[in-house]
LUMZADREN-878896 format. One line per 4 residues: number of its first residue (from 1); for each residue z, x, y of N, C-alpha, C. Coordinates in steps of 0.001 Angstrom, whole numbers, plus 500000, padded with zeros to 6 digits. Layout:
N
NUM> Z/X/Y/Z/X/Y/Z/X/Y ~ ...
This chain:
116
1> 834075/355212/058050/834869/356254/058651/834685/357545/057857 ~ 834645/358643/058585/834599/359978/057996/835930/360652/058304 ~ 836584/361177/057281/837872/361851/057454/837639/363356/057389 ~ 838112/364061/058412/838031/365526/058473/839462/366047/058430
5> 839852/366558/057278/841227/367038/057070/841183/368165/056060 ~ 841781/369305/056402/841716/370480/055546/842624/370381/054321 ~ 843672/369598/054362/844609/369512/053247/844233/368356/052315 ~ 843950/368670/051044/843515/367634/050098/844476/366451/049987
9> 845782/366710/049961/846746/365628/049829/846698/364687/051034 ~ 846561/365252/052222/846462/364422/053428/845164/363619/053436 ~ 844052/364231/053015/842771/363500/052929/842915/362296/052017 ~ 843517/362517/050853/843706/361432/049891/844622/360348/050462
13> 845707/360763/051098/846647/359789/051677/845967/358952/052767 ~ 845209/359589/053630/844520/358855/054697/843460/357919/054122 ~ 842705/358410/053160/841680/357587/052543/842292/356365/051866 ~ 843390/356570/051169/844092/355466/050504/844633/354473/051529
17> 845209/354979/052603/845740/354116/053664/844648/353207/054220 ~ 843517/353783/054566/842441/352997/055169/841783/352057/054161 ~ 841557/352535/052964/840939/351696/051936/841829/350503/051599 ~ 843141/350731/051494/844057/349634/051174/844152/348623/052312
21> 843763/349030/053510/843754/348124/054669/842387/347462/054853 ~ 841483/347675/053885/840171/347040/053941/839143/347763/054785 ~ 839414/349014/055128/838476/349804/055925/837641/350690/054998 ~ 836391/350895/055351/835509/351692/054505/835519/353161/054924
25> 835885/354007/053987/835812/355455/054181/834518/355909/053520 ~ 833588/356426/054337/832278/356819/053803/832236/358269/053356 ~ 833236/359061/053781/833242/360459/053383/834529/361158/053762 ~ 834785/362262/053069/835939/363117/053334/835464/364563/053296
29> 835785/365331/054337/835401/366738/054404/836580/367568/054881 ~ 836460/368892/054749/837583/369764/055059/837538/370447/056419 ~ 836362/370472/057078/836288/371196/058348/835163/370648/059232 ~ 835098/371159/060432/834116/370694/061408/832679/370947/061016
33> 832424/372063/060381/831058/372378/059932/830588/371332/058925 ~ 831452/371012/057963/831125/369975/056983/831017/368603/057651 ~ 831810/368382/058678/831766/367102/059399/830412/366888/060058 ~ 829855/367946/060633/828538/367834/061265/827473/367461/060241
37> 827520/368087/059083/826550/367784/058023/826738/366355/057507 ~ 827983/365981/057251/828264/364646/056716/827922/363553/057721 ~ 828203/363786/058993/827917/362780/060014/826418/362509/060107 ~ 825603/363547/059950/824156/363342/060024/823639/362563/058818
41> 824291/362706/057670/823877/361987/056459/824463/360580/056384 ~ 825706/360424/056828/826450/359185/056597/826500/358234/057798 ~ 826242/358735/058993/826290/357940/060228/827559/357090/060334 ~ 828730/357719/060312/829970/356936/060392/830159/356322/061781
45> 830836/355192/061825/831179/354571/063111/832325/355320/063782 ~ 833183/355925/062943/834374/356586/063446/834628/357852/062633 ~ 835066/358899/063321/835464/360141/062661/836927/360395/062998 ~ 837746/360512/061967/839135/360907/062146/839174/362409/061896
49> 839469/363175/062932/839370/364634/062885/840754/365252/063051 ~ 841227/365904/062004/842510/366601/062051/842303/367937/062762 ~ 842963/368114/063884/842784/369309/064713/843832/370351/064335 ~ 843351/371537/063974/844241/372653/063650/844503/373477/064911
53> 845696/373964/065020/846072/374799/066150/846477/376156/065591 ~ 846144/377261/066239/845663/377411/067602/844140/377529/067721 ~ 843411/377334/066658/841961/377525/066678/841257/376566/067636 ~ 840370/377105/068442/839546/376261/069312/838307/375766/068578
57> 838081/376263/067380/836893/375884/066613/836823/374373/066379 ~ 837957/373748/066049/837958/372301/065830/837565/371547/067096 ~ 838076/371993/068230/837739/371347/069503/836253/371504/069816 ~ 835696/372651/069502/834265/372868/069712/833440/371966/068797
61> 833913/371768/067562/833209/370862/066655/833279/369416/067154 ~ 834410/369038/067722/834518/367687/068296/833503/367522/069420 ~ 833375/368535/070275/832393/368480/071365/830975/368315/070823 ~ 830660/369083/069791/829321/369004/069196/829090/367640/068560
65> 830073/367133/067833/829948/365801/067220/829711/364736/068286 ~ 830442/364827/069368/830316/363835/070444/828911/363870/071057 ~ 828370/365086/071237/827029/365228/071813/825943/364755/070853 ~ 826069/365136/069579/825024/364806/068609/825101/363368/068099
69> 826286/362768/068168/826484/361405/067672/827241/360586/068725 ~ 826583/360291/069848/827276/359652/070970/827820/358255/070664 ~ 827315/357592/069642/827804/356248/069311/828946/356260/068311 ~ 829327/357433/067838/830427/357568/066890/831722/357822/067646
73> 832739/357039/067345/834047/357212/067973/834794/358329/067254 ~ 835574/359117/067993/836312/360239/067407/837796/360095/067730 ~ 838592/360057/066660/840049/360038/066784/840552/361406/066346 ~ 841195/362127/067258/841778/363434/066932/843228/363237/066520
77> 843561/363767/065358/844949/363752/064880/845492/365160/065091 ~ 846628/365261/065774/847163/366572/066145/848580/366750/065618 ~ 848956/368018/065425/850309/368351/064988/851252/368316/066180 ~ 852534/368359/065896/853543/368325/066950/853384/369431/067972
81> 852955/370627/067520/852813/371756/068448/851737/371491/069496 ~ 850852/370565/069212/849720/370296/070088/849976/369091/070991 ~ 851104/368427/070787/851372/367166/071476/851221/367259/073000 ~ 851545/368367/073591/851444/368489/075035/850030/368706/075538
85> 849080/368809/074630/847723/369149/075032/846703/368080/074642 ~ 847130/366810/074649/846215/365729/074287/844963/365737/075152 ~ 845141/366059/076435/843996/366069/077351/842944/367089/076936 ~ 843375/368173/076296/842412/369169/075826/841468/368549/074805
89> 842019/367812/073848/841175/367144/072841/840305/366074/073491 ~ 840858/365342/074431/840075/364321/075135/838946/364960/075933 ~ 839233/366061/076592/838212/366759/077378/837105/367338/076502 ~ 837398/367577/075234/836385/368090/074302/835619/366968/073616
93> 835933/365715/073958/835129/364614/073437/835826/363603/072569 ~ 837066/363840/072196/837786/362838/071410/837983/361586/072265 ~ 837858/360425/071635/838077/359166/072351/839559/358821/072440 ~ 840289/359177/071387/841734/358945/071334/842384/360120/070627
97> 843680/360290/070869/844454/361346/070224/845751/360729/069703 ~ 846086/361030/068460/847350/360594/067863/848023/361782/067189 ~ 849350/361743/067181/850098/362766/066448/850023/362470/064957 ~ 850000/363515/064155/850006/363333/062703/851294/362670/062241
101> 852301/362690/063073/853581/362069/062729/853618/360583/063081 ~ 852533/360037/063597/852502/358620/063960/852738/357751/062727 ~ 853373/356622/062937/853629/355670/061851/852306/355075/061373 ~ 852225/354750/060110/850990/354210/059529/850474/353000/060289
105> 851390/352150/060788/850979/350978/061550/850255/351386/062831 ~ 850770/352401/063502/850131/352891/064730/848753/353474/064429 ~ 848653/354209/063336/847355/354791/062957/846358/353678/062661 ~ 846762/352700/061839/845860/351594/061493/845458/350791/062723
109> 846420/350491/063587/846091/349720/064806/845139/350470/065714 ~ 845333/351780/065825/844453/352597/066659/843038/352603/066088 ~ 842918/352801/064789/841597/352821/064158/840911/351453/064300 ~ 841663/350386/064080/841086/349033/064234/840577/348816/065661
113> 841374/349233/066642/840985/349062/068042/839736/349878/068368 ~ 839646/351070/067796/838497/351930/068062/837231/351421/067387 ~ 837395/350680/066311/836241/350180/065564/835551/349012/066271 ~ 836200/348441/067233/835606/347273/067931/835012/347629/069247
């Protein structure tokens, strides 16, 4: 899994969550541009992409990732302000969308389901 999250503390928390659940985190980056570079080097099965609002740049990066890496699953994590626009992230190529406020169990179950 590749984690795309701009906040260092959140990146560490997500990486720790997945690693402690026996999932392999192959990389952590801060933005979509870095995600494109890392995905080409690391070939992750799944990308967890933290979407910032109101910027459309993250959504455009998701579209590019989906086109360039069609076998990689993309989970978009969104803030509460974005909750009403899940379809926007899906339309840009995300396979699933979860709120950043989701419980750890929901996040882990979603990632496990996407990995199969």
